[in-house]
C-alpha angles and dihedrals in degrees: 000000000000097000095038099042117006102041097049089053094045090048091061089072140064107286095227092049087049091053091056090044091055091049092052092048091049091051089050093048091051093051093054093047104255094131092094093052091054091049092050091050101043110020120097116195116192130137090227087068094057119109130188115206133159092353093308129111114220114199088212134356099245116098138169114250125231118273097056099075100024099165097037091249102139109015092129092047093049090049088064088075089068105268116155092210138004127215118208128199151351082227126186129193094250127038112259132184094220123219126338116280136279090062109136121069133181118219097197097178089057097038086236143121133216116206134178097173095147102216093300105186141133096247134272095275093060089051090052090056090051090048093059092086120096108275118232089189143031110275128205125201117220110197136191145157132274116258092242094053112099117231093249089060096040095105091066090058092050090048094050090052092045095049092048096049099038096100093041110049135056099221138002131233119202109212114203095141107074110120091206101074110071112248096001096119090058084074088070089073112110102250101047092038094052092049092049095049093045090054091051092046089051091048091048092057092046094051094044092051093045094049096038086237136127122267116261117238113253121211131184122222112210135191122252088227097074118118123238088259091052089047090054087051088055090052090052093046092052089052095045096046095037093221116162106248152318135259112218115223147013122183122302134234091208118109102191124156097351119164096201124103119291089243093057091044092055094057112117120238141066121317119219135173135048096355089060096053099094097039096049091049089051090053092051093049091048095050092043095048101038093048091042088238092301095156138022118267128205110206122214134158130088100002105156100145143031086255091057092051093048088051092054090049092049090050089059109276113141092195135009137213134209131209117135092025086054089056096045100038102030131223093308088076092073091054092048091051096049092045089051090052092051091048092050091049089049096049 
């Protein structure tokens, strides 16, 4: 139904406008009580799907990656499609419009998307208001810095977001790997990244003690474009800072072997979807093997089928996330993946 009827209609229109249309539709469906119908169609409840990582119990290992519900508007409604966790953001301290439009491009022949959104969001405080509802799902908070904040002051932005979200999310993701904020990826270098993560770890301990609460897991989202030496640095940084895990990976700036038009291929921004499948799996396998599975990994990038998901898990991912695959394949993909995981556990 989705791929035969709904997607061809949606793909006739500007992707960013379609995104807002879908959000309005989900709100409407929720108001008229269709959430339960979606849950009955798409949710798979089975103890074999449950995962326990960094002190959290995930009802299944399939999550929605950051970038879809930036301002935490519809995390409950999106969970009705069967996701085990939803990641909101990327959030910044101050609201920002992001980069000029048009900034989102479908590469249909490649089953891919190029985006240069630029951390468009309404600011962390608006997200906090939206997060005050009862959560039907685990929620992760993906945090970044404002475009105007220089890198030597970046830690302040991350700390502001961390403090604001601490009581409202289940885990944090430090995003230093988006290609759409000038200079942001420089924060992936060992020295500045170690300093940033240590500051966040210290803040985590302070807040937990002050609030008589538990510390929140902190994960790092990395780019797929890192060299083997840089990935070894990431393994060392995780060990040195004692953060809880890594998300591999963000979008890529590479444009290798694309079938789409030259004009589309030349658009600036991060590429996601099918062309990222192989590289993200390579990064997951490298981190898992070279670290001797020393930390949890959330695998994301080019998951368009149950087979893609199983490949990520076999490479060393503990959980996976969808984004572009969700857009191209529709919500049935989540159910297919969960069913495949059960079947594999049973075989």
